[in-house]
Structures are given as C-alpha cells and as structure tokens.
N, C-alpha and C positions, 0 to 999 in steps of 0.2 A: 778346696775341693769342700765339698758339702760333710761338716760333721757328724759326726756316727750320733750324737745327742738330737740334732735334726733329724736324721733318715729316720731313728726310733720315733720321736714326735709325727712324722709324718705317717708312717706305717700303723700308730695307733691312733690316729685321729682319722684320716680317711677312711672311707665308706664306698666299699666296691658297688654296690649298689646302687648310687648316687653318682660315682663316674662312669659305669658301664651304661646307665639309664641316661646319659646324655645323647649316647650313641645308638643303644638298642631301646625299642619301646618294649620294656619288661610287663610281665602278669605275673600275678603271684599264681604259684602253684604247689599250694600244701608249703612246707617249711622255706622253700626256696622261690625262685622266679625264672621266668622261662621267656625265651624272644626268639626271634629268627638271627640267625647267624648273619652277622656283620660282615664276615670274612668270605663266604659262601655264598650262593643263588639256591636259596632253597624256600620250599611251601608248609613245611611240618616245623614246627621249632625243636630246634637241636642245640640250643645255648642255655646252659644253667650257669645262675650266680646262687650260690650259697653265702647268704647275709650272716648267717651263725658261724659260718666257716671265714669267710670274707676270702672266698676265691671264685672263679667261676670256671667254667669247662664249654668250650665246644667240640660238642660231639660230633661236627659235620667235617672236621677238618683236625681235631684232635689235638688243638691247641689249649691252654687253659694255665691261671696263674692267680695273682693277685693285681690289683687294681694299677699298679705302677706298670707291670709286664704288659696289661690291657692297652695303656695308653702309649706304649713303646710300640704295641703290634699294630695298631690301630693307627696311629699318627706317624708313626718311623719315629719316635723320639730315640736319643740314646737315654742310656741311665739317668746321669745328671737333669737332662730335659724334663723327661716325664714329672721327676721328684719337684723341681722348680714349679712346674704346671700344676701338680696337687696342693703343693705350699700355698701358691699362690691362690688356687681357688680357695681353699680354707683358711687363707690369713695367718701363715704360721711363716715367722721369721726365717729366714736362713741365715744358720752360721757357718762360715767360712775356715775350716781347718788353715793356718797359715802355714801353708805348705809350698814351697817354692816347685814352680810347674816347669819339667824340663823342656828342654829344645827341643828334643824329638817330640814331646807329648803336643808342644805350640806347633809344631808344622805338620801334626799328625791329621787336622782338619779335612775332611773329603769337601768335593766340589760342593754338596749336596747344604754342607753345615756353611759354608762362605756364603753359596744364595740366600739360605734362610738368612744369615747375619746380615748381608748387604741390603735384602729389602729392609729388616725391622732399620738399618742404618738411616736410610731413605725415607722410612716413614715419619721416622723421629726429625727427619731434617725439614720434610714438607711439611708439618704442622709447626715445627718452631718458625718457619717464614711465615707461613698464614697469620701466626699469633702475634710475631715479633719484630717481625721486619717491616717498614714503612709500607714498601711496592706490596707485600702478601696483606696488609691491613686494607690498604686502598684498594686493592683489586679484589683480590680472592675473597676475604673476608665480608667486602662490600657486597660483593655477589651471593654469598651465601645469607646474609640479613635482608635483601631484597627478595631471595627466595622464603623470609620469613621464619629463619630456622633459627634458633635457639642456641647458646651458648654450651649447654648440656650435652643438644642432640647433634651438634658438630664434632662434641670431643666423643662423646659416646661413639661414633662410626670413623673418628681419627682423621678426621678430612683436612686435606691440607692444601697448598699452592707452589707449584714449581716457578722460579721467577724468569724474566724475559731473557736475561743473559744466558747465551744459546749455550756453555756448559758450566754453570754455576754449580748445581751437584757434579757433576765430572770432576771436576777443580778439588772440590771439597773431599769427594770419596778418595783420589788420587794421595792426596795430602796427608786421609786417614791412614794409608799404607795399602789400600785397595788396588789390585792390579786391574790393567785394562782388558786383559783377558775376562776376569770374570765378571767385571761391569758390562761389558759385552755378551757375556753369555745371558747374563741378568734381564738383557733388555732395557736395560736403565739409561745404557749411554750408547751410542755408535759412532765410531771414529772411521771415517770418508778416507780415503787414498790422500786426497787434500786439505784435511784437517786432521792432523795429529794432534792435538790437545782435545777431540773428541766434541761431541754434541749431546746436548739433553735430549733424551725422547720427547718429555712430557713438559718440555717449555714452555710457559707461558701461558699453563692451563692451570684448573682447581683438579683437584686430586682425590678421588675415593680408592682409597687401600683394599684388596680382594684379603680377605681370611679364610684359613681354613675352618674345620668345623670345631678345632682347638684352640683359633685364635692367632694361627702365626700368618702372618703377614706372607702370599704369594704371589703377590703381582699386583699393579693399578691400573684403574680407568681414571681417564683423563678428559675432560673438556675444555674447550677452548671456549673463551668468552667474547673474542670480537668476530662480529658479524663479517667484516668485509675481506676475510683473508680463505682463498681456495684449498683450504684442507679438510681432514673427517673433521665434524663437528665432537665425534667421542673418539678416543684412542686407548686401545688396550696394549697390557703389556702382552710379548709373542709367547707363544710356548718354549715351557723351559723345564730343566730335570725337573722342577718344583711344583709348575704352574701348568696345570692341563684343565682347559676353560670347560670343556665337557666335564669335568671333575666337582665342579665349584658352584655354588649359588652365593650370591650377594646377600650378604644379612644372613647367613644361618647362623654363623657365630654369635648374633646379636639377638637371634632371635629363636633359638633350639629350646628353651627353657619355656618360651611360653607356648610355642607350636606341642610341645609334650604335657603341659599344662591343661591346655586346651581343646587338646586332643583336634587338633586341624590346624590346617595350613592353608594361608592365603597367599597364591602365586600371580607375580606382576611382571612386569618386561623391566622395568628400569629402576636404575640407583636411586633416584629423588621418589620413585612411588616407594620403595621401601621404607626411607629417610623420615616421609611426609606421614606417613602411616604410624611411625614409633613414634612421632611427634605430638599426635594427635592421640595417644594412647596404646592403638592397637599395634601391637609387637610380633605376632604369631604370621609374619611375613616373608616371602622372599623374592629373589629375581634371577631371571635366567641370563639377566645381563644381554638382551639383544642377541642371544645365539639361539638355535633350535634347542628344544627341552631335549635332553638325552635320557637314555635308559640310568646310566649312573647317577646323574641329578636326581630322577625319581627313587631311588634306592638309597639315596639320602634322606629324603624327604621320610620313606617308607621306616626308617628307622626308628620315628618317633610319631609318623601317624599315618593311618590310611585315609585319610579324608582331607582332601584338595580342593578350594575353592578359588577358581582362576578368574582373575579381574582383568577386562579387556576395557580400553576405549572404546566410547561410543560409535566414533567413524574411524574405527581402525581398520585400513582396508587389507590387512591382513588377515580378516579375522577366518576365512574358509582354509587359509594354511593351517591355522590352529589345529583344524580337525584333526593330523597328523598327532599330536600331542597328545589330543585327548583318546585315540588310539592305543597310544603308547601308555600313557596312563591306567584305561581299563588293563591291558596286557599283563600288567604288574597287579593287578589284583587292587588299585585304588578306587575308592567311591570319590566321582567328581561332581562338582557344579559348577554353574557358570554364571557371572555376570557380568552385564554390558552397562556401562556407564551412559550417561542423557549423552546425546551429541556434544561436544566440544569439552567433555571431561573427560579426566584420566584420574586413575588413582590417588597421583600428586595433587592435583588442582581440587580434586573434590575433597580430599581430606583437608586442605585448608581451607575450604567455605565456610565444612559445615562440623560441630562438635562431635565428639568421640562416640556418645549415645547414639546420635544421630544415623553416624556413619554406619557403625555395628548393625543398626536394625536395617537400616537399607540394606547392607550385604546379604543380612539373614533371611530378611522377605524376598528379596528383589532375584536372590541368585537362583536359576533356573538346575535342573536334573540337562544332563547332556542330552536327552531326547527332546526336550523342549527347547534347546537350546538351537540343536542342529535343526528342528523343526522348522523354528523361526526364521532363522537365517536361510535355507534351503528352498523353503517357501514364498518369502518375501518376493520374489520377481516371476514365482511359476502362474499366476492368472489361473485360468480354466485349463490348462496343455495337462490332459492325462497323461502324455510321454514325459513331462516333465515332473508330475508331480509323484510318478513311480519311481523316476530316478531318485529322485528326492529321500524316498522310502527306504529304497534301496541304500542310499548310502548310509541311513541310520540302522537301518538291520546290519551293515556291514562293521558299523561300533560294535554292536552287540555282540558280533560275532565275535571280539576279543575279547569279551567278559570271561574269565576264565571258569568262575563258579556256577555249577549247572541251575542251582536255584535261583540265582539272580539274574541270568540270561532268561530264565523262564518268566520271571516277574516283571523286566523289561521288555518281553516282546508282549506280552499281556497289557501292558500302557500303550504300547504301538497299536495295538488291535485297537483299544478303546479309544485312541487320538486319533485315528484314521477311518474307524468303520470297518476295519478290514477281519478277514477270520486267521483266527489262530493258527489253523494248518496252513494256511497260506504264507502263513510269515513264518513259521518254522521249517515249510520246504525253503523258504529263500535263504534263511539261515544256515541250512545244511549247506547250500549252494556256496555261499559266503565263507562258512568256514574251510570247507573243499579249497576254494581258490586262494584262501590264506595259506592251509598247510602245503600245499602247491609251490608257492610263493618263499616260503620259510625253508621248505626241503630243499629246493633250488640256490638259494642261497648259501645253506649248510654245505651242500654239497660242492660248491666253489670254493667255501672255506678252507674243506678237505683236502680237495685235490692240490690246493696250494701249499698246505700244510701237511700232506700226510708222512707220516715217517715212515723210514727204512721199517721192514721186518725185521726184527733182533729174538734170537733166544735168550731168555732171559732165564739165568739160574736162581732154583728155589734157595731160598733161605737156609743156609746151614742146618741151622734145627729143624726145618722143616722136614729136610732131607734124612735127619738122625731121631728117630722118635725117641728115644734113651734121653738123646742131648733136649729134646723138646720137653719132654716131661719133666727132669730136674730145674731145667731153666723155669718151668708153669710154676713149680713149688718153692722154687728160690723168692721169686717175682710176690709170689701169694706171702709167702712170709712176712717178706720186707714191708709189703702193703699193711699186713697185721700190726706191724710196728709202727708204723706210721699213723694207721686210723686208732690203735687202740691203746698204743704205746704205754700210757699210764695209769690204764685198767688195774685194778689187782685182783688176782687169781686167789682163790684158795685151795691147798694142794696140800698132801699128806704124805708123809716120807715112806722108807723102807719099813720104819717103827711104826708103822700108822699114826705119826704125830701130825696135827695140823701144822702149816707155815702158811705165809703169805708171800707172793714174787708178784713182780709187777709182768706183763706181757713182752714188755723190752728185755727184763734180764731174763724170761724164760728163754724166749727166743735167741738170744746173743749166747746164752750157756748152751743150747743146744749146736749152735754153729762151734763153739770152741770146742765142744768136746769133741765132734766129729775134725775139727783141724780141718774145717769146711773151706776149700777153695772159691771164691764167689766166681760166676762167668758173667755177670755183668758187671761192669763197670761202674756205672751209676749205684748199683747195690753196694759195690765195696766202698763207694763214697759215703754214704747215707752211715753205713756199719761203722766205719771209722771217725765220723764225726757224733753217732751215737756215744761210743765207746768214750772219745775225750768228756762228752757231758757227764757220763757218770765219775770220771774220775775228777769234775768239777761238782758232785752232786746237784747234776742236772737228768732230767729226761725230756731228750730231743726228739719228741716225735711229730706228728703232722708239722702243726703248725710254725715249729720253728725253720723245717725247710722251705715253706712256700714261699720266703723271699727271698731264696738264694737267687743269684745272678746267673745261672745255670739252667738254659733254655731246656735240658733233658732231665734235669734233676727233679724241678719243678712240674713238670709234665708229668712226671710219673707220680709226684706226690699229689697232685689234681686228679690223677685216673684212683690214685688210692680214695681221697677225699670225698670224691664225687661218682660213685659207680654208677654204670649206664641205666640201671633200674630208677634212678631217681630222676632219668626223663620223664615219667612215668606218676601221674598223679593218683594212684589207684584211689585214694577215698574217695574222690570223687566220683567214683561210680560202685561206693559201697562195697570194695574190695580191700580186704587186711592182710595183706600177705606176710608171714615172718620180717622183722626188719634184719638187715645184714647187720650180724652183732650182737642178736639177741641171747645167742647161748656161748658167747665169747669165749666161755674156759672150755666147752668141748671143742669149739671150731681149732683152737690155738692147739689144745693136744693131739686131736686127731691128725691135724695140719705137718705138724712136728714130724708126727710117724710117719705119716705118707711121704714126706721130704725124704726120711731117714731110708726109707723102700726104695722109693725112686735114684737117689744120690748110689745106694747099692747097686742096683741093676747098671745104672751108669759105669760104675768103677769095673763090674764084671766086664762088662763089653768093652771098657778102655784097657784091663789088666789082659783079656784074652787076644787083642791086637799084638803085644808084644810076644806070646807064646813061640810064633813062627821065626821070628828074630830067633829065641835062643834056643831052638828044639835041636838044633846039631851043632851050636858054638859052645853053651855053657849048660852045661847038664844040672849045675848045681842051681842055677837062677832059672831054669825050667822048670824044676821041681818046688822052688820057691814058690812061683806064681802059681805052680798048680793048687799048691797048698792054701796060696792066696784067696785064690778063688773058690775053691772047695769050702773054706770059713765063710766068705762073703754069700755065697747063696746057702749057706745054713742060716746066716743071719737074716737071708730076706726071705726063708721058710717062717723063721719065728715072728717076723713082722706081719707077713701076709695071715696068718694066723690069729695075729691082735687087728687089724684095723678092717674098716671095713665102712666103705665111701657110700652116702644116700644122696643123690643127688637133688631129689625131692628136697629132704629136709637141710641140705646142706649143712651135715653133721657128722662126725665121726663115732662110732658107738664101738662097744665091745662085743664081739660074735658071741652068739648065745649058741652052743650044741647042747 
C-alpha cells in the first residue's frame, strides 16, 4: 500500500489545473479556469477549475473533487492507480507500507484490472524481445532502423516485436499465472480446439502499442514484415472491455502536451506517420489508425484544441471518402484545414525527406481551408460541364451547413460566393435546403433510436423532502450551515455576549455550538459525517474546514464539499462585463447570524409538524401524553413567533438584518 507520507506529498505537489489541463482546454475566467465538460456533450462551458482551492466542479453533471478524483473519473482509475499516475507525472517516489495483502484482496481484482495488467505485461515482453532477443534485434529492430527511426523514438512509442514461435508470449503469460480466459479476452492469444497450448495473435510482427489518454496500454497494432505471406499487413487488437478503437487516437498520449501548447492538431492516418513526424520534431499529431474518424475521437481532440489540420497522401484514392470526416469535424465546431502532399509522398516519407523547419512551413503555407480543398478535388474532373460544377458547389455548401456558428457560416458562404462568382442569396437559399435535408436525416435517425430504446412509462414519486415543505426547508438550512462551515470555517467572528462584552469565535465553533444547543439530529448522512469529523478536529486543536474534506475518498462527501467551495455563480466572469456584484461571504458575520436564526425557525416549524402527527395517536389512549404534546406545541409556537419577529431575509442582499419597527 502507498504510505500516508507519500499520499500527503502527492496532494501537496500536484496542481489540479495542470492535470485537468491535459484533458480539458481551459481558459482563464477571473480567478478560475473554465472549459467544456469532458463528461457531458455541451457547447457552453460549465466546467470550473479553482487553482487557489485545488478543486474542480462540473456543473453539467454535478461531479467535482480533486485532481486525483478527476483522474479516477475520467480514466476509470482506482484510487491507488490515480495516485501512482500523479506521482509518476510529478516524479514523486512511491513509498510502500510494508503490510501483507490479504488473500481476499489479491482475488478482488476485476476483469478490467487484469486486462490492463496483461497488456502491460505484453508491452514489456514485446519491448524486451525487440532489444534483448537475437530474433527481435535482427528482424524487428532492423526494420525500424531501415525506417530510419532513432532509439529514443522507438523507446518513446514503446515499439516492440513478437517472435516467430507461434505461442511464445502465450506460454510466457501462462507461466506468470495468467489464465487462458483472460489471455483470450484480451485478444493477445487464441486457443483453437486443435491447439490447446494457444497461438499468439501477433506472432512474427513488429508491435505498436496503443495507449489511452493517460498512457495505459489498451491494445496493439502489429505489422507483418514478410511480403510473401497471404495475411493482413496490419493486425489490430479486437474490441475488449478496455479497448474500443472508435474511442482511441494513436499517439494522443505522446502528443497531448504539444497539441495543447500549439493550440492545433495534425490528423494523419497511420502509426508511422505519427512516429516520423515526432522524430522530425513535430509532435502535435495523432492518427485515426486506419479507421473512419468518429465523433468520440473528435471530442478527444477538442479537449485540447479546436484547430485541426488533416494531412492526406497526394495519391490517396480515398480522399473523397474523407469528406464525411470534414463534415463531422465541422459539426463538432472544429476549425479545419486540409493538406495534400505531393504525389508519391505521405506524412511519413515527407517528414523523413525534409528537415523540421521545412515540413512545418510546408504545412503552414500549403494547408487549405475545407472550401478550397473540396473545390480542388471536386472540380478536378468537371471540365466545362455546368451540371457537374453545380453538383460540386452544392456539395461544398452542404459542408458549410454543418458549421454550427452562424457567423462562421456566413463568412464561409461569402468565400464560396467570391470563389465561384455566385450571388450570396442563391447560396443562402441552397444552404437552407441542405440544412433542412440534414435536419430531416438527423430527426429520422433519432426517431429510430428512440423507438428501439423507448422506456416504459412509469410514475416517478417525488423526493420525500419535496413532498414535505417543512422537511425541505429545514434540510435546505441544515445544508447551508454545513456549507458555511466548509467555506468559512476558520473565519473569526467578533461577537458580544449578554453583558455586551466583545469576544471572538470561529464560524465552525459558532455553528457547532448552535447544533449542540438545539441537540439537533442531522437529517443528511453526509452532514453528520462532516460534523463528527469537525468535532474530532476540535478535540485535536484542528479547525477542519473545506480543504480538509476535499481529499476524502467518499464521492458524496467530496461532491458536497466542492459544491460549497465552488458555488454556481463562479460560472460567470462578471468582471469581464464591468459588473461587480457582492461576493459570497462579503458579510459573513451577518450571514452566519441570520442563517443560524433561520435554521432555528425552520427546525421549530418542522418539530411542530412532527409533534402534531402524534396527537391523534394519544388523544384517546393517553390523556397525560396528549396534554404534554399540546404543551410542547404551544411552547414551540411561542418560540417560532419570537424568532419570526427577530429575522428578516433579503434575497437581494443575501443577508439577515434586525427588523426595524
């Protein structure tokens, strides 16, 4: 187990804005950062990162927490995996507690954990074969050297080799204790009926590991080197619980920082295109790995940048088929440029022929916007045929219809108008037609999906607290007081006692005193946990407020704390519009005083209602108990009247003041 000292060092070293920034394109918004949610499809940013508090909040999904909880959420890491990942990033040495792991814990690994582990084992094995085995060096390493790859690049992408022996890796993994079942589910091994010892899927091939965003190995691509064998040139891992090719981009783990830094992404087709560009010093590049570009892959890029340049082979016969990718990118709000390399060249060969500066300038100067690119391709064989020319222009306008921003659409249509000498009105008319066609197609697909997955109608009961306004009110105030403790717990308040003498008390102590004085029973489990921790802290001379609870490995506690520390109004950067509303907590002393009184008032109303429920039960069975309850209700009502005369809430100022009569 990771020692507490190491965990404390990790939490004190890591920066939430840096870790989240690898997954989300963050922009400064006042004292915070904002970006699009990585957990929910949205067009308006609702994801907030507070560098000062070292927490994040996703208002679209309600999730929030620390850098570690973010890694757990987005990468599906366990807590130790997230800690190890962060430690590796910040070069923190992991110290282990020397505790014996129970047999039960050893067997508690999930299938997904085992899949990740077997892929790491395979990745290490293939690299060791490439560098240390005679066959690996003479065949695999020689191939990479022929492709002019340097040692550092081979190691950077963790390239490997799978030997000719048909079950070399399978035997190795079985000897290490991995089962046939997990080897088969991983796709690394196949067990035909007539071959019980198993067969390696990638035997006699060079290996390209495919990494997740964070660097975990999800699967492999493998290239055969013999030209006289009738089999697929490239072979990929099958779909597994951890590998879905439509959700992965090759090279993203190695390129994400460069993409974010340059605010631009180069999109290529193959593994070697990515690797060769990296070797030439151009690192902001990813590959779709031979699959059609998917919406999920586009969203991975969009976390880092909205600017994409697609690099095509000069003689690529599938260029027209790429139009679908352009439309998808436009639909997701991406800014697109397209580059065609000279005939006979692809990104791999071009990068190896020319120095970095030449390649970068070529991409910058020769890349076209999608209108010029489609025009060049579609009008190449049109000649003087007006019908074909009209069809080509219609195809270009169709792509413009996928642009989501109205201003961008108009600019693009003006460009088409100038390019082809057509009136803007005719192009806008055609745009309306294409948008209608697209909307009809989208609506039809959505209807089909709804029909397939339409849920049965059910009567959903209201939440208990929404059914009961008295309960709702007291719950609201209970939560509010606990939020004050989390947000302003160590703030010192100046108060006066009954003798008009001044004394000082912290927010935590004043609210805690109120709860204890009322002998209050908490209605929310998370609040009770927080209060018990606060009490324990006071016994140890500690004031445990928000930051103490942020790293709690309890999702509900963490969410509550983050809600308190990043209120909804932090989504707005009012100062950018020269609007300066009062800050939450500007008048914290009045706020605490008023909220304590209002909680008393709401709690008394709730007790009156609960006590009244008991009257019917005792009206005929226990006269003494009945009159005791009547007396209790009378006293509670008197207290309620006194409190109502003391407090007044202003929703505009957000504070409580003494009523002036």
